[in-house]
PDB file of N, CA, C, O and CB in Angstrom:
ATOM      1  N   MET A   1       0.961  -1.455  -0.059  1.00  0.00           N
ATOM      2  CA  MET A   1       0.059  -0.235  -0.058  1.00  0.00           C
ATOM      3  C   MET A   1       1.141   1.082  -0.267  1.00  0.00           C
ATOM      4  O   MET A   1       0.860   2.072  -0.943  1.00  0.00           O
ATOM      5  CB  MET A   1      -0.887  -0.145   1.517  1.00  0.00           C
ATOM      6  N   GLY A   2       2.237   0.912   0.345  1.00  0.00           N
ATOM      7  CA  GLY A   2       2.958   2.221   0.276  1.00  0.00           C
ATOM      8  C   GLY A   2       2.966   2.747  -0.789  1.00  0.00           C
ATOM      9  O   GLY A   2       2.383   3.825  -0.678  1.00  0.00           O
ATOM     10  N   ASN A   3       3.443   2.522  -2.172  1.00  0.00           N
ATOM     11  CA  ASN A   3       3.635   2.628  -3.190  1.00  0.00           C
ATOM     12  C   ASN A   3       2.555   3.159  -3.580  1.00  0.00           C
ATOM     13  O   ASN A   3       2.828   4.228  -4.126  1.00  0.00           O
ATOM     14  CB  ASN A   3       4.038   1.718  -3.685  1.00  0.00           C
ATOM     15  N   LEU A   4       1.038   2.879  -3.577  1.00  0.00           N
ATOM     16  CA  LEU A   4       0.341   3.856  -4.114  1.00  0.00           C
ATOM     17  C   LEU A   4      -0.015   5.059  -3.239  1.00  0.00           C
ATOM     18  O   LEU A   4      -0.851   5.882  -3.613  1.00  0.00           O
ATOM     19  CB  LEU A   4      -0.736   3.294  -4.606  1.00  0.00           C
ATOM     20  N   ALA A   5       0.626   5.153  -2.069  1.00  0.00           N
ATOM     21  CA  ALA A   5       0.676   6.719  -1.581  1.00  0.00           C
ATOM     22  C   ALA A   5       1.222   7.427  -2.377  1.00  0.00           C
ATOM     23  O   ALA A   5       0.662   8.416  -2.848  1.00  0.00           O
ATOM     24  CB  ALA A   5       1.337   7.047  -0.395  1.00  0.00           C
ATOM     25  N   TYR A   6       2.944   6.911  -2.824  1.00  0.00           N
ATOM     26  CA  TYR A   6       3.625   7.476  -3.316  1.00  0.00           C
ATOM     27  C   TYR A   6       3.109   8.087  -5.157  1.00  0.00           C
ATOM     28  O   TYR A   6       3.332   9.157  -5.722  1.00  0.00           O
ATOM     29  CB  TYR A   6       4.722   6.590  -3.012  1.00  0.00           C
ATOM     30  N   LEU A   7       2.601   7.223  -5.478  1.00  0.00           N
ATOM     31  CA  LEU A   7       1.398   7.075  -6.620  1.00  0.00           C
ATOM     32  C   LEU A   7      -0.023   8.587  -6.124  1.00  0.00           C
ATOM     33  O   LEU A   7      -0.731   8.970  -7.056  1.00  0.00           O
ATOM     34  CB  LEU A   7       0.518   4.881  -6.355  1.00  0.00           C
ATOM     35  N   PHE A   8      -0.175   9.042  -5.138  1.00  0.00           N
ATOM     36  CA  PHE A   8      -1.268   9.665  -4.902  1.00  0.00           C
ATOM     37  C   PHE A   8      -0.501  10.914  -4.958  1.00  0.00           C
ATOM     38  O   PHE A   8      -0.960  11.806  -5.672  1.00  0.00           O
ATOM     39  CB  PHE A   8      -2.112   9.274  -3.664  1.00  0.00           C
ATOM     40  N   ALA A   9       0.833  11.169  -4.183  1.00  0.00           N
ATOM     41  CA  ALA A   9       1.567  12.361  -3.798  1.00  0.00           C
ATOM     42  C   ALA A   9       1.741  12.787  -5.580  1.00  0.00           C
ATOM     43  O   ALA A   9       1.330  13.787  -6.168  1.00  0.00           O
ATOM     44  CB  ALA A   9       3.222  12.008  -2.678  1.00  0.00           C
ATOM     45  N   ALA A  10       2.457  11.678  -6.070  1.00  0.00           N
ATOM     46  CA  ALA A  10       2.975  12.479  -7.389  1.00  0.00           C
ATOM     47  C   ALA A  10       2.005  12.986  -8.175  1.00  0.00           C
ATOM     48  O   ALA A  10       2.293  14.009  -8.796  1.00  0.00           O
ATOM     49  CB  ALA A  10       3.772  11.676  -8.318  1.00  0.00           C
ATOM     50  N   TYR A  11       0.524  12.356  -8.354  1.00  0.00           N
ATOM     51  CA  TYR A  11      -0.335  12.541  -9.034  1.00  0.00           C
ATOM     52  C   TYR A  11      -0.974  14.278  -8.324  1.00  0.00           C
ATOM     53  O   TYR A  11      -1.186  15.164  -9.152  1.00  0.00           O
ATOM     54  CB  TYR A  11      -1.242  11.098  -9.004  1.00  0.00           C
ATOM     55  N   ALA A  12      -1.129  14.468  -7.349  1.00  0.00           N
ATOM     56  CA  ALA A  12      -1.658  15.150  -6.289  1.00  0.00           C
ATOM     57  C   ALA A  12      -0.422  16.357  -6.405  1.00  0.00           C
ATOM     58  O   ALA A  12      -0.707  17.445  -5.905  1.00  0.00           O
ATOM     59  CB  ALA A  12      -1.836  14.157  -4.761  1.00  0.00           C
ATOM     60  N   VAL A  13       0.567  16.246  -6.870  1.00  0.00           N
ATOM     61  CA  VAL A  13       1.810  17.464  -6.981  1.00  0.00           C
ATOM     62  C   VAL A  13       1.572  17.976  -8.157  1.00  0.00           C
ATOM     63  O   VAL A  13       1.454  19.197  -8.056  1.00  0.00           O
ATOM     64  CB  VAL A  13       3.445  17.012  -6.948  1.00  0.00           C
ATOM     65  N   PHE A  14       1.405  17.474  -9.588  1.00  0.00           N
ATOM     66  CA  PHE A  14       1.196  17.106 -11.089  1.00  0.00           C
ATOM     67  C   PHE A  14       0.350  17.950 -10.956  1.00  0.00           C
ATOM     68  O   PHE A  14       0.662  19.095 -11.283  1.00  0.00           O
ATOM     69  CB  PHE A  14       0.824  15.684 -11.730  1.00  0.00           C
ATOM     70  N   TRP A  15      -0.970  17.701 -10.448  1.00  0.00           N
ATOM     71  CA  TRP A  15      -2.167  18.924 -10.810  1.00  0.00           C
ATOM     72  C   TRP A  15      -2.394  19.961 -10.133  1.00  0.00           C
ATOM     73  O   TRP A  15      -3.209  20.824 -10.459  1.00  0.00           O
ATOM     74  CB  TRP A  15      -3.426  18.538 -10.820  1.00  0.00           C
ATOM     75  N   ALA A  16      -1.357  19.986  -8.632  1.00  0.00           N
ATOM     76  CA  ALA A  16      -1.031  21.193  -8.097  1.00  0.00           C
ATOM     77  C   ALA A  16      -0.248  22.014  -8.677  1.00  0.00           C
ATOM     78  O   ALA A  16      -0.302  23.195  -8.334  1.00  0.00           O
ATOM     79  CB  ALA A  16      -0.605  21.079  -7.085  1.00  0.00           C
ATOM     80  N   VAL A  17       0.658  21.603  -9.681  1.00  0.00           N
ATOM     81  CA  VAL A  17       1.639  22.541 -10.272  1.00  0.00           C
ATOM     82  C   VAL A  17       1.088  23.053 -11.430  1.00  0.00           C
ATOM     83  O   VAL A  17       1.214  24.251 -11.685  1.00  0.00           O
ATOM     84  CB  VAL A  17       2.950  21.947 -10.576  1.00  0.00           C
ATOM     85  N   THR A  18       0.294  22.049 -12.410  1.00  0.00           N
ATOM     86  CA  THR A  18      -0.490  21.912 -13.381  1.00  0.00           C
ATOM     87  C   THR A  18      -1.201  23.225 -13.163  1.00  0.00           C
ATOM     88  O   THR A  18      -0.911  24.174 -13.891  1.00  0.00           O
ATOM     89  CB  THR A  18      -1.276  20.622 -13.395  1.00  0.00           C
ATOM     90  N   PHE A  19      -2.495  23.406 -11.814  1.00  0.00           N
ATOM     91  CA  PHE A  19      -3.324  24.193 -12.005  1.00  0.00           C
ATOM     92  C   PHE A  19      -2.488  25.854 -11.365  1.00  0.00           C
ATOM     93  O   PHE A  19      -2.979  26.974 -11.508  1.00  0.00           O
ATOM     94  CB  PHE A  19      -4.725  23.526 -11.274  1.00  0.00           C
ATOM     95  N   ALA A  20      -1.344  25.577 -10.773  1.00  0.00           N
ATOM     96  CA  ALA A  20      -0.644  27.092 -10.582  1.00  0.00           C
ATOM     97  C   ALA A  20      -0.068  27.768 -11.740  1.00  0.00           C
ATOM     98  O   ALA A  20      -0.162  28.989 -11.870  1.00  0.00           O
ATOM     99  CB  ALA A  20       0.540  27.051  -9.615  1.00  0.00           C
ATOM    100  N   PHE A  21       0.551  26.988 -12.623  1.00  0.00           N
ATOM    101  CA  PHE A  21       0.764  27.302 -13.777  1.00  0.00           C
ATOM    102  C   PHE A  21      -0.653  27.872 -14.872  1.00  0.00           C
ATOM    103  O   PHE A  21      -0.673  28.799 -15.682  1.00  0.00           O
ATOM    104  CB  PHE A  21       1.469  26.085 -14.170  1.00  0.00           C
ATOM    105  N   VAL A  22      -1.337  27.248 -14.625  1.00  0.00           N
ATOM    106  CA  VAL A  22      -2.663  27.668 -15.941  1.00  0.00           C
ATOM    107  C   VAL A  22      -2.788  29.113 -15.282  1.00  0.00           C
ATOM    108  O   VAL A  22      -2.528  30.065 -16.017  1.00  0.00           O
ATOM    109  CB  VAL A  22      -4.619  26.519 -15.959  1.00  0.00           C
ATOM    110  N   PHE A  23      -3.205  29.396 -13.813  1.00  0.00           N
ATOM    111  CA  PHE A  23      -3.321  30.386 -13.188  1.00  0.00           C
ATOM    112  C   PHE A  23      -2.278  31.546 -13.675  1.00  0.00           C
ATOM    113  O   PHE A  23      -2.576  32.504 -14.389  1.00  0.00           O
ATOM    114  CB  PHE A  23      -3.246  29.973 -11.890  1.00  0.00           C
ATOM    115  N   ARG A  24      -1.288  31.320 -13.258  1.00  0.00           N
ATOM    116  CA  ARG A  24      -0.287  32.009 -13.491  1.00  0.00           C
ATOM    117  C   ARG A  24      -0.090  32.938 -14.842  1.00  0.00           C
ATOM    118  O   ARG A  24       0.367  34.065 -15.036  1.00  0.00           O
ATOM    119  CB  ARG A  24       0.591  31.138 -13.355  1.00  0.00           C
ATOM    120  N   ILE A  25      -0.765  31.717 -15.839  1.00  0.00           N
ATOM    121  CA  ILE A  25      -0.689  32.491 -17.368  1.00  0.00           C
ATOM    122  C   ILE A  25      -1.805  32.992 -17.377  1.00  0.00           C
ATOM    123  O   ILE A  25      -1.801  33.973 -18.121  1.00  0.00           O
ATOM    124  CB  ILE A  25      -0.484  31.665 -18.757  1.00  0.00           C
ATOM    125  N   ALA A  26      -3.017  32.767 -16.806  1.00  0.00           N
ATOM    126  CA  ALA A  26      -4.425  33.169 -16.786  1.00  0.00           C
ATOM    127  C   ALA A  26      -4.114  35.013 -16.331  1.00  0.00           C
ATOM    128  O   ALA A  26      -4.626  35.883 -17.035  1.00  0.00           O
ATOM    129  CB  ALA A  26      -5.477  32.023 -15.435  1.00  0.00           C
ATOM    130  N   ARG A  27      -3.403  35.319 -15.336  1.00  0.00           N
ATOM    131  CA  ARG A  27      -3.413  35.950 -14.809  1.00  0.00           C
ATOM    132  C   ARG A  27      -2.396  37.129 -15.666  1.00  0.00           C
ATOM    133  O   ARG A  27      -2.673  38.306 -15.896  1.00  0.00           O
ATOM    134  CB  ARG A  27      -3.291  35.363 -13.666  1.00  0.00           C
ATOM    135  N   ARG A  28      -1.255  36.435 -16.004  1.00  0.00           N
ATOM    136  CA  ARG A  28      -0.159  37.640 -16.656  1.00  0.00           C
ATOM    137  C   ARG A  28      -0.916  37.655 -18.452  1.00  0.00           C
ATOM    138  O   ARG A  28      -0.640  38.520 -19.283  1.00  0.00           O
ATOM    139  CB  ARG A  28       2.128  36.880 -16.595  1.00  0.00           C
ATOM    140  N   GLN A  29      -1.908  36.439 -18.701  1.00  0.00           N
ATOM    141  CA  GLN A  29      -2.454  37.337 -20.235  1.00  0.00           C
ATOM    142  C   GLN A  29      -3.475  37.981 -19.843  1.00  0.00           C
ATOM    143  O   GLN A  29      -4.075  38.635 -20.696  1.00  0.00           O
ATOM    144  CB  GLN A  29      -2.993  36.460 -21.648  1.00  0.00           C
ATOM    145  N   LYS A  30      -3.927  37.986 -18.561  1.00  0.00           N
ATOM    146  CA  LYS A  30      -5.336  39.084 -18.355  1.00  0.00           C
ATOM    147  C   LYS A  30      -4.448  40.589 -17.981  1.00  0.00           C
ATOM    148  O   LYS A  30      -5.055  41.652 -18.118  1.00  0.00           O
ATOM    149  CB  LYS A  30      -6.676  38.480 -16.637  1.00  0.00           C
ATOM    150  N   SER A  31      -3.103  40.595 -17.543  1.00  0.00           N
ATOM    151  CA  SER A  31      -2.764  41.916 -17.182  1.00  0.00           C
ATOM    152  C   SER A  31      -1.982  42.374 -18.631  1.00  0.00           C
ATOM    153  O   SER A  31      -1.891  43.563 -18.937  1.00  0.00           O
ATOM    154  CB  SER A  31      -1.783  41.967 -15.683  1.00  0.00           C
ATOM    155  N   LEU A  32      -1.548  41.517 -19.297  1.00  0.00           N
ATOM    156  CA  LEU A  32      -1.417  41.805 -20.723  1.00  0.00           C
ATOM    157  C   LEU A  32      -2.412  42.239 -21.639  1.00  0.00           C
ATOM    158  O   LEU A  32      -2.287  43.064 -22.543  1.00  0.00           O
ATOM    159  CB  LEU A  32      -1.011  40.839 -21.237  1.00  0.00           C
ATOM    160  N   GLN A  33      -3.208  41.722 -21.373  1.00  0.00           N
ATOM    161  CA  GLN A  33      -4.620  42.580 -22.282  1.00  0.00           C
ATOM    162  C   GLN A  33      -4.645  44.258 -21.825  1.00  0.00           C
ATOM    163  O   GLN A  33      -4.501  45.169 -22.640  1.00  0.00           O
ATOM    164  CB  GLN A  33      -6.527  41.772 -21.679  1.00  0.00           C
ATOM    165  N   ARG A  34      -4.891  44.484 -20.124  1.00  0.00           N
ATOM    166  CA  ARG A  34      -5.302  45.442 -19.665  1.00  0.00           C
ATOM    167  C   ARG A  34      -4.260  46.487 -20.400  1.00  0.00           C
ATOM    168  O   ARG A  34      -4.556  47.632 -20.741  1.00  0.00           O
ATOM    169  CB  ARG A  34      -5.409  45.319 -18.175  1.00  0.00           C
ATOM    170  N   GLU A  35      -3.167  45.948 -20.547  1.00  0.00           N
ATOM    171  CA  GLU A  35      -1.830  47.127 -20.998  1.00  0.00           C
ATOM    172  C   GLU A  35      -2.123  47.243 -22.983  1.00  0.00           C
ATOM    173  O   GLU A  35      -2.291  48.186 -23.756  1.00  0.00           O
ATOM    174  CB  GLU A  35       0.422  46.111 -20.473  1.00  0.00           C
ATOM    175  N   ILE A  36      -2.088  46.464 -23.063  1.00  0.00           N
ATOM    176  CA  ILE A  36      -2.860  46.126 -24.809  1.00  0.00           C
ATOM    177  C   ILE A  36      -4.225  47.354 -24.742  1.00  0.00           C
ATOM    178  O   ILE A  36      -4.361  48.110 -25.703  1.00  0.00           O
ATOM    179  CB  ILE A  36      -3.796  43.849 -25.016  1.00  0.00           C
ATOM    180  N   GLU A  37      -4.877  47.420 -23.917  1.00  0.00           N
ATOM    181  CA  GLU A  37      -6.026  48.304 -24.328  1.00  0.00           C
ATOM    182  C   GLU A  37      -5.544  49.826 -23.437  1.00  0.00           C
ATOM    183  O   GLU A  37      -6.123  50.831 -23.850  1.00  0.00           O
ATOM    184  CB  GLU A  37      -7.762  47.501 -23.776  1.00  0.00           C
ATOM    185  N   SER A  38      -4.660  50.016 -22.408  1.00  0.00           N
ATOM    186  CA  SER A  38      -4.472  50.759 -22.279  1.00  0.00           C
ATOM    187  C   SER A  38      -3.379  51.947 -23.447  1.00  0.00           C
ATOM    188  O   SER A  38      -3.123  53.127 -23.683  1.00  0.00           O
ATOM    189  CB  SER A  38      -4.360  50.330 -21.231  1.00  0.00           C
ATOM    190  N   LEU A  39      -3.123  50.761 -23.785  1.00  0.00           N
ATOM    191  CA  LEU A  39      -1.748  51.660 -25.156  1.00  0.00           C
ATOM    192  C   LEU A  39      -2.900  52.163 -26.476  1.00  0.00           C
ATOM    193  O   LEU A  39      -2.856  53.151 -27.210  1.00  0.00           O
ATOM    194  CB  LEU A  39      -0.056  49.922 -26.228  1.00  0.00           C
ATOM    195  N   ARG A  40      -3.684  51.276 -26.417  1.00  0.00           N
ATOM    196  CA  ARG A  40      -5.010  51.259 -27.506  1.00  0.00           C
ATOM    197  C   ARG A  40      -5.621  52.893 -27.126  1.00  0.00           C
ATOM    198  O   ARG A  40      -5.800  53.760 -27.982  1.00  0.00           O
ATOM    199  CB  ARG A  40      -6.466  49.684 -27.061  1.00  0.00           C
ATOM    200  N   ARG A  41      -5.865  53.049 -25.750  1.00  0.00           N
ATOM    201  CA  ARG A  41      -6.644  53.920 -25.948  1.00  0.00           C
ATOM    202  C   ARG A  41      -5.675  55.626 -25.898  1.00  0.00           C
ATOM    203  O   ARG A  41      -6.202  56.663 -26.300  1.00  0.00           O
ATOM    204  CB  ARG A  41      -7.833  53.582 -24.820  1.00  0.00           C
ATOM    205  N   ALA A  42      -4.380  55.578 -25.386  1.00  0.00           N
ATOM    206  CA  ALA A  42      -3.217  56.713 -25.334  1.00  0.00           C
ATOM    207  C   ALA A  42      -2.991  56.460 -27.295  1.00  0.00           C
ATOM    208  O   ALA A  42      -2.167  57.314 -27.621  1.00  0.00           O
ATOM    209  CB  ALA A  42      -1.390  56.158 -23.923  1.00  0.00           C
ATOM    210  N   LEU A  43      -3.181  56.097 -27.860  1.00  0.00           N
ATOM    211  CA  LEU A  43      -3.014  55.895 -29.430  1.00  0.00           C
ATOM    212  C   LEU A  43      -4.134  56.897 -29.875  1.00  0.00           C
ATOM    213  O   LEU A  43      -3.933  57.817 -30.667  1.00  0.00           O
ATOM    214  CB  LEU A  43      -3.282  54.171 -30.046  1.00  0.00           C
ATOM    215  N   GLU A  44      -5.445  56.592 -29.227  1.00  0.00           N
ATOM    216  CA  GLU A  44      -6.728  57.499 -29.931  1.00  0.00           C
ATOM    217  C   GLU A  44      -6.035  59.058 -29.154  1.00  0.00           C
ATOM    218  O   GLU A  44      -5.796  60.147 -29.674  1.00  0.00           O
ATOM    219  CB  GLU A  44      -8.881  56.874 -29.219  1.00  0.00           C
ATOM    220  N   THR A  45      -5.946  58.813 -28.422  1.00  0.00           N
ATOM    221  CA  THR A  45      -6.094  60.306 -27.542  1.00  0.00           C
ATOM    222  C   THR A  45      -4.777  61.283 -28.333  1.00  0.00           C
ATOM    223  O   THR A  45      -4.569  62.449 -27.999  1.00  0.00           O
ATOM    224  CB  THR A  45      -5.700  60.018 -25.386  1.00  0.00           C
ATOM    225  N   ARG A  46      -4.122  60.701 -29.212  1.00  0.00           N
ATOM    226  CA  ARG A  46      -3.160  60.961 -29.939  1.00  0.00           C
ATOM    227  C   ARG A  46      -3.663  62.086 -31.348  1.00  0.00           C
ATOM    228  O   ARG A  46      -4.543  61.711 -32.123  1.00  0.00           O
ATOM    229  CB  ARG A  46      -2.604  59.499 -30.296  1.00  0.00           C
ATOM    230  N   PRO A  47      -3.145  63.117 -31.476  1.00  0.00           N
ATOM    231  CA  PRO A  47      -3.321  63.942 -32.654  1.00  0.00           C
ATOM    232  C   PRO A  47      -3.094  62.657 -33.814  1.00  0.00           C
ATOM    233  O   PRO A  47      -2.152  61.865 -33.781  1.00  0.00           O
ATOM    234  CB  PRO A  47      -2.104  65.379 -32.718  1.00  0.00           C
ATOM    235  N   GLY A  48      -4.180  62.668 -34.816  1.00  0.00           N
ATOM    236  CA  GLY A  48      -3.872  61.729 -35.712  1.00  0.00           C
ATOM    237  C   GLY A  48      -4.225  60.021 -35.226  1.00  0.00           C
ATOM    238  O   GLY A  48      -4.347  59.077 -36.007  1.00  0.00           O
ATOM    239  N   GLY A  49      -4.297  59.991 -34.290  1.00  0.00           N
ATOM    240  CA  GLY A  49      -4.114  58.438 -33.634  1.00  0.00           C
ATOM    241  C   GLY A  49      -5.249  57.465 -33.879  1.00  0.00           C
ATOM    242  O   GLY A  49      -5.663  56.673 -33.032  1.00  0.00           O
ATOM    243  N   ASP A  50      -5.998  57.670 -35.860  1.00  0.00           N
ATOM    244  CA  ASP A  50      -6.455  56.552 -35.747  1.00  0.00           C
ATOM    245  C   ASP A  50      -5.830  55.429 -35.760  1.00  0.00           C
ATOM    246  O   ASP A  50      -4.828  55.193 -36.436  1.00  0.00           O
ATOM    247  CB  ASP A  50      -7.135  56.486 -36.382  1.00  0.00           C
ATOM    248  N   VAL A  51      -6.509  54.504 -34.851  1.00  0.00           N
ATOM    249  CA  VAL A  51      -6.107  53.054 -35.031  1.00  0.00           C
ATOM    250  C   VAL A  51      -7.202  52.004 -35.117  1.00  0.00           C
ATOM    251  O   VAL A  51      -8.229  51.861 -34.453  1.00  0.00           O
ATOM    252  CB  VAL A  51      -5.249  52.663 -33.917  1.00  0.00           C
ATOM    253  N   GLY A  52      -6.456  50.996 -36.582  1.00  0.00           N
ATOM    254  CA  GLY A  52      -6.893  50.067 -37.347  1.00  0.00           C
ATOM    255  C   GLY A  52      -6.514  49.490 -36.422  1.00  0.00           C
ATOM    256  O   GLY A  52      -5.788  49.799 -35.478  1.00  0.00           O
ATOM    257  N   GLU A  53      -7.264  48.212 -36.837  1.00  0.00           N
ATOM    258  CA  GLU A  53      -7.032  46.753 -36.284  1.00  0.00           C
ATOM    259  C   GLU A  53      -5.783  45.545 -37.299  1.00  0.00           C
ATOM    260  O   GLU A  53      -6.029  44.973 -38.361  1.00  0.00           O
ATOM    261  CB  GLU A  53      -8.827  46.037 -36.320  1.00  0.00           C
ATOM    262  N   GLY A  54      -4.810  45.510 -36.678  1.00  0.00           N
ATOM    263  CA  GLY A  54      -3.775  44.782 -37.261  1.00  0.00           C
ATOM    264  C   GLY A  54      -2.617  45.589 -38.155  1.00  0.00           C
ATOM    265  O   GLY A  54      -2.801  46.740 -38.550  1.00  0.00           O
ATOM    266  N   ARG A  55      -1.739  45.042 -38.346  1.00  0.00           N
ATOM    267  CA  ARG A  55      -0.904  45.648 -39.243  1.00  0.00           C
ATOM    268  C   ARG A  55      -1.223  46.468 -40.642  1.00  0.00           C
ATOM    269  O   ARG A  55      -1.940  45.852 -41.430  1.00  0.00           O
ATOM    270  CB  ARG A  55      -0.192  44.703 -39.508  1.00  0.00           C
ATOM    271  N   GLY A  56      -0.781  47.777 -41.047  1.00  0.00           N
ATOM    272  CA  GLY A  56      -0.997  48.328 -42.187  1.00  0.00           C
ATOM    273  C   GLY A  56      -2.179  49.148 -42.235  1.00  0.00           C
ATOM    274  O   GLY A  56      -2.431  49.946 -43.138  1.00  0.00           O
ATOM    275  N   ALA A  57      -2.977  48.891 -41.105  1.00  0.00           N
ATOM    276  CA  ALA A  57      -4.653  49.019 -41.436  1.00  0.00           C
ATOM    277  C   ALA A  57      -4.498  50.867 -41.228  1.00  0.00           C
ATOM    278  O   ALA A  57      -5.487  51.588 -41.362  1.00  0.00           O
ATOM    279  CB  ALA A  57      -6.060  47.918 -39.920  1.00  0.00           C
TER     280      ALA A  57
END
C-alpha cells in the first residue's frame, strides 16, 4: 500500500503544479490585455491617432 501513497502524492503534486501554472498564465494574459487596451486608448487620444486593426491598417 506504500507505493500507492507515492503514486497519489505524485499525482496530486502534478495537478497542483499544473493548476498553478495555468492560473499564473491566465493572470499574465489578463495583465497584458489591460496593457494593450491602455496603449490603444493612449494612441486614440493622440492627434492623428486613428488605430486600425492589425498591421498596415
